[in-house]
C-alpha positions as CSV (number, residue, x, y, z in Angstrom):
1,M,-115.5,116.0,-83.4
2,M,-111.9,115.2,-83.9
3,A,-111.0,111.6,-83.1
4,I,-109.1,111.1,-79.8
5,P,-105.5,110.1,-80.5
6,S,-104.5,106.6,-79.4
7,L,-102.2,106.8,-76.4
8,T,-100.8,103.7,-74.8
9,L,-99.5,103.3,-71.3
10,R,-96.0,103.0,-72.7
11,D,-96.4,106.4,-74.3
12,L,-97.6,107.7,-71.0
13,A,-94.6,106.3,-69.2
14,S,-92.3,108.0,-71.7
15,F,-93.7,111.4,-70.7
16,R,-92.4,110.8,-67.2
17,I,-94.9,113.3,-65.8
18,L,-97.5,111.1,-64.3
19,D,-97.2,112.9,-61.1
20,K,-97.5,116.3,-62.5
21,K,-101.0,117.2,-63.7
22,I,-100.4,120.5,-65.6
23,P,-97.5,119.3,-67.8
24,L,-99.5,116.2,-68.7
25,Y,-102.5,118.5,-69.5
26,R,-100.3,120.5,-71.8
27,K,-98.9,117.4,-73.5
28,L,-102.4,116.1,-74.2
29,R,-103.5,119.4,-75.4
30,D,-100.7,119.4,-77.9
31,L,-102.0,116.0,-79.1
32,K,-105.4,117.8,-79.7
33,Y,-107.5,116.0,-77.3
34,D,-111.1,117.0,-76.9
35,R,-111.5,120.2,-74.7
36,T,-114.1,118.7,-72.4
37,V,-111.9,115.7,-71.7
38,L,-108.9,118.0,-71.0
39,D,-110.8,120.1,-68.5
40,A,-111.9,116.9,-66.8
41,L,-108.2,115.7,-66.7
42,Y,-107.2,119.0,-65.1
43,N,-109.8,118.9,-62.5
44,V,-109.7,115.4,-61.0
45,S,-113.2,115.9,-59.4
46,K,-114.8,116.0,-62.8
47,I,-113.1,112.9,-64.3
48,Y,-115.8,110.5,-63.3
49,E,-118.4,112.9,-64.7
50,T,-116.8,112.7,-68.2
51,R,-119.0,111.0,-70.8
52,K,-118.4,107.2,-70.9
53,K,-116.9,107.1,-74.3
54,Y,-114.0,109.3,-73.0
55,R,-113.3,107.0,-70.1
56,T,-110.3,105.1,-71.4
57,Q,-107.5,103.4,-69.4
58,L,-105.4,106.5,-69.7
59,Y,-108.0,108.5,-67.8
60,Y,-108.3,105.9,-65.1
61,F,-104.6,105.8,-64.7
62,I,-104.5,109.7,-64.3
63,M,-107.5,109.5,-62.0
64,V,-105.8,107.0,-59.6
65,N,-102.5,108.8,-59.9
66,N,-104.0,112.1,-58.7
67,N,-106.1,110.5,-56.0
68,Y,-105.8,106.8,-55.2
69,L,-109.2,106.9,-53.5
70,M,-110.8,107.3,-56.9
71,F,-110.0,103.7,-57.6
72,E,-113.1,102.8,-55.6
73,K,-115.3,104.7,-58.1
74,I,-114.0,102.8,-61.2
75,P,-116.5,100.2,-62.3
76,A,-115.3,96.7,-62.0
77,P,-115.7,95.9,-65.8
78,D,-113.3,98.8,-66.6
79,I,-110.5,97.7,-64.2
80,T,-107.6,96.0,-65.9
81,Y,-104.7,94.0,-64.6
82,N,-102.2,96.8,-65.4
83,L,-104.3,99.3,-63.5
84,C,-104.2,96.9,-60.5
85,L,-100.4,96.7,-60.7
86,Y,-100.2,100.4,-60.8
87,I,-102.4,101.0,-57.7
88,A,-100.6,98.2,-55.9
89,R,-97.3,100.1,-56.3
90,K,-98.9,103.3,-55.2
91,R,-101.0,102.3,-52.0
92,C,-100.9,98.9,-50.1
93,S,-104.3,99.7,-48.7
94,S,-105.9,99.2,-52.2
95,F,-105.6,95.4,-51.8
96,R,-109.1,95.1,-50.2
97,N,-110.7,97.1,-53.1
98,I,-109.1,94.8,-55.7
99,L,-110.1,91.7,-53.7
100,Q,-113.7,93.0,-53.5
101,K,-114.1,94.1,-57.2
102,V,-111.7,91.9,-59.3
103,P,-110.4,89.0,-57.1
104,H,-109.4,87.2,-60.3
105,F,-106.7,89.8,-60.9
106,I,-104.9,88.9,-57.7
107,T,-101.9,86.8,-58.8
108,E,-98.5,86.1,-57.4
109,E,-97.0,89.0,-59.2
110,L,-99.5,91.3,-57.7
111,C,-99.1,89.9,-54.1
112,L,-95.3,90.3,-54.4
113,I,-95.7,93.9,-55.0
114,Y,-97.9,94.3,-52.0
115,C,-95.7,92.2,-49.8
116,S,-92.6,94.4,-50.7
117,N,-94.4,97.2,-48.9
118,P,-93.5,97.0,-45.1
119,E,-96.9,98.5,-44.2
120,F,-98.8,95.6,-45.8
121,S,-100.1,92.7,-43.7
122,I,-99.9,89.2,-45.3
123,S,-102.9,88.3,-43.3
124,Y,-105.0,89.8,-46.1
125,I,-103.7,87.2,-48.4
126,I,-103.8,84.3,-45.9
127,D,-107.4,85.1,-44.8
128,G,-108.9,86.3,-48.1
129,I,-107.2,84.3,-50.9
130,P,-105.1,81.5,-49.3
131,H,-104.9,79.6,-52.6
132,V,-102.7,82.3,-54.1
133,L,-100.2,82.1,-51.3
134,T,-96.8,80.7,-52.4
135,R,-93.4,80.1,-50.9
136,K,-92.0,83.1,-52.8
137,I,-94.7,85.4,-51.4
138,C,-93.9,84.2,-47.9
139,F,-90.1,85.0,-48.4
140,T,-90.8,88.4,-49.8
141,A,-93.2,89.3,-46.9
142,V,-90.8,88.1,-44.2
143,Y,-87.9,90.0,-45.9
144,Y,-89.8,93.4,-45.7
145,N,-91.8,92.8,-42.6
146,W,-90.8,90.5,-39.7
147,Y,-94.4,90.4,-38.4
148,A,-95.3,88.5,-41.5
149,F,-93.4,85.5,-40.2
150,E,-95.5,85.2,-37.0
151,R,-98.7,85.4,-39.2
152,I,-97.5,82.6,-41.5
153,V,-96.6,80.3,-38.5
154,E,-100.0,80.9,-37.0
155,K,-102.2,80.6,-40.2
156,A,-100.1,78.9,-42.9
157,E,-97.7,76.6,-41.2
158,Q,-97.5,74.4,-44.4
159,F,-95.2,77.2,-45.8
160,V,-92.8,77.1,-42.8
161,T,-89.5,75.7,-43.7
162,P,-85.9,75.9,-42.2
163,E,-85.0,78.3,-45.0
164,L,-87.9,80.6,-44.1
165,C,-86.9,80.5,-40.5
166,L,-83.4,81.5,-41.4
167,A,-84.7,84.4,-43.5
168,A,-86.8,85.6,-40.6
169,V,-83.9,85.5,-38.2
170,R,-81.8,87.5,-40.6
171,T,-84.6,90.1,-40.8
172,K,-85.2,90.2,-37.1
173,H,-82.9,88.3,-34.8
174,D,-85.4,88.4,-31.9
175,L,-87.5,85.9,-33.9
176,F,-85.0,83.2,-32.8
177,R,-86.7,83.1,-29.4
178,F,-90.1,82.8,-31.2
179,I,-88.9,79.9,-33.3
180,I,-87.5,78.0,-30.3
181,K,-90.8,78.3,-28.4
182,N,-93.2,77.6,-31.1
183,I,-91.6,75.6,-33.9
184,P,-88.4,74.1,-32.5
185,Q,-88.4,71.3,-35.1
186,F,-87.2,73.8,-37.7
187,I,-84.2,74.9,-35.9
188,T,-80.8,74.2,-37.6
189,E,-77.2,74.8,-36.8
190,E,-77.2,77.6,-39.6
191,I,-80.1,79.4,-37.8
192,C,-78.3,79.2,-34.5
193,I,-75.1,80.6,-35.8
194,E,-77.0,83.4,-37.5
195,A,-78.7,84.3,-34.1
196,L,-75.4,84.0,-32.3
197,E,-73.8,86.4,-34.6
198,S,-76.2,89.2,-33.7
199,D,-76.7,88.7,-30.0
200,F,-74.3,86.0,-28.8
201,Y,-75.0,85.9,-25.1
202,V,-78.8,85.8,-25.4
203,A,-78.9,83.3,-28.2
204,W,-76.4,81.0,-26.4
205,N,-78.4,80.9,-23.3
206,Y,-81.5,80.0,-25.4
207,I,-79.6,77.2,-27.1
208,I,-78.1,75.8,-23.9
209,E,-81.5,75.8,-22.1
210,N,-83.6,74.4,-25.0
211,M,-81.6,72.8,-27.7
212,K,-78.3,71.7,-26.2
213,Y,-78.2,68.7,-28.5
214,L,-77.6,70.9,-31.4
215,I,-74.1,71.8,-30.1
216,T,-71.9,69.3,-31.8
217,R,-68.2,69.2,-32.5
218,E,-68.8,70.6,-36.0
219,F,-71.0,73.3,-34.6
220,C,-68.3,74.4,-32.3
221,F,-65.7,74.6,-35.1
222,D,-68.1,76.7,-37.2
223,L,-68.7,79.0,-34.2
224,V,-65.2,79.7,-33.2
225,K,-64.5,80.7,-36.8
226,K,-67.1,83.6,-36.5
227,N,-66.9,84.7,-32.9
228,E,-63.8,85.2,-30.8
229,N,-65.8,85.0,-27.5
230,A,-67.4,81.6,-28.5
231,L,-64.5,79.6,-27.1
232,K,-65.1,81.1,-23.6
233,F,-68.6,79.7,-23.5
234,I,-67.8,76.4,-25.2
235,I,-65.2,75.6,-22.6
236,Q,-67.7,76.2,-19.9
237,H,-70.2,73.5,-21.1
238,F,-68.2,71.1,-23.3
239,H,-64.9,69.5,-23.6
240,A,-62.5,71.3,-25.9
241,D,-59.3,69.8,-27.4
242,E,-56.2,71.3,-28.8
243,E,-57.5,71.0,-32.4
244,L,-60.4,73.3,-31.5
245,Y,-58.1,75.8,-29.8
246,I,-55.8,76.0,-32.8
247,E,-58.9,76.4,-35.1
248,A,-60.2,79.2,-32.9
249,V,-56.8,81.0,-32.8
250,K,-56.3,80.5,-36.6
251,N,-59.5,82.4,-37.4
252,R,-59.9,84.6,-34.3
253,P,-56.5,85.3,-32.9
254,F,-57.8,87.1,-29.8
255,S,-59.6,83.8,-28.9
256,I,-56.3,82.9,-27.2
257,R,-57.2,84.9,-24.2
258,H,-60.0,82.4,-23.4
259,I,-57.7,79.3,-23.6
260,P,-56.5,78.1,-20.1
261,K,-52.9,79.3,-19.7
262,T,-51.8,75.7,-18.8
263,L,-53.1,74.5,-22.1
264,V,-51.6,77.2,-24.4
265,T,-48.6,76.1,-26.3
266,E,-45.9,78.1,-28.0
267,E,-47.2,77.1,-31.3
268,M,-50.6,78.7,-30.5
269,Y,-49.0,81.9,-29.3
270,L,-46.9,82.1,-32.5
271,L,-49.9,81.3,-34.7
272,A,-51.9,84.1,-33.0
273,V,-49.2,86.7,-33.4
274,S,-48.7,85.7,-37.0
275,K,-52.5,86.4,-37.7
276,N,-52.7,89.6,-35.7
277,G,-49.6,91.2,-34.2
278,N,-51.7,93.0,-31.6
279,V,-52.3,89.8,-29.8
280,I,-48.7,90.3,-28.2
281,T,-50.5,92.2,-25.4
282,E,-52.3,88.9,-24.5
283,I,-49.2,86.8,-24.3
284,P,-47.5,86.7,-20.8
285,E,-44.0,88.2,-20.7
286,D,-42.4,84.8,-19.9
287,N,-43.9,83.0,-22.8
288,R,-42.8,85.6,-25.5
289,T,-40.0,84.8,-27.9
290,E,-37.9,86.9,-30.1
291,E,-39.8,85.7,-33.2
292,M,-43.2,86.6,-31.7
293,C,-41.9,90.1,-30.9
294,K,-40.6,90.6,-34.4
295,K,-43.9,89.5,-35.9
296,A,-45.7,91.9,-33.5
297,V,-43.7,95.0,-34.6
298,T,-43.8,94.0,-38.2
299,Y,-47.7,94.0,-38.0
300,N,-47.8,97.2,-36.0
301,K,-44.8,99.3,-35.1
302,N,-46.5,100.7,-32.1
303,N,-46.3,97.2,-30.5
304,I,-42.7,98.1,-29.7
305,F,-43.9,99.8,-26.6
306,Y,-45.2,96.4,-25.3
307,I,-41.8,94.6,-26.0
308,S,-39.4,94.0,-23.2
309,K,-35.9,95.4,-23.3
310,R,-34.3,92.0,-24.0
311,F,-36.1,91.8,-27.4
312,R,-36.1,95.5,-28.4
313,C,-32.8,95.6,-30.2
314,A,-33.8,92.7,-32.5
315,C,-37.2,94.4,-33.1
316,Y,-35.6,97.8,-34.0
317,A,-33.6,95.9,-36.6
318,V,-36.8,94.6,-38.1
319,M,-38.4,98.1,-38.1
320,A,-35.4,99.8,-39.8
């Protein structure tokens, strides 16, 4: 009988036909594989019946590729780490089979592949092989499946950190409420700002009711830079000074609408219009100056319709 040619996994990958049985059959036929083996390859139901000396890693890969359920029939001594990596990328439900047959092959690399599948539950790792669980696995699981964060908090709290909580809030903003109720000790200003960016009104109420002490002067300055409505709520609960007003207007010009009219200065109005000319609509007619109007029409010529007659001539000159 003619010797079976040696075919590595790298060679197989170069064919780029793993998912096409017939072209692969033809390719192997051209390499003069044994006819019995080729027939078994073409008919996946006969692969396992092939004589043992023909059961190489190539055949097992083809078997699993054609039907992932065939992985259960492969004897444990014949399973290799590369085969586990392949089936991990193909089906997340294969984790239990690997855990039962070859638990020593379950590494961080393999777990990362499974955790990158949104359908996979990290509970299999936490309950089955907790010694393999790492910080990197937790971050990957939370990134692809926000349910994983709740499982980690319940069963592996030693891996919970402020950074993981921040990653969880970025994946699913509703987890902010879960963190406040269950692990408030991990709440940071950065997590609060992340939650406020997604749903300001809901997150703000949670912070005021449960963690008002986090709202410091620095926190307010960071908040007004990112949300133009933040100033409205800060004024309701805390003392705001002129420096905070200017910072808000500098970064979010339309924040000027939330500043009490008695506290707004001409400098603030001019700063707001300089940043965004459309703010001219928020400035009362009596507080407008020629310079403000010129900046408004320079920014957007359609603002001329909001300019009073006494400043229009000067604005037309700028527009010309």
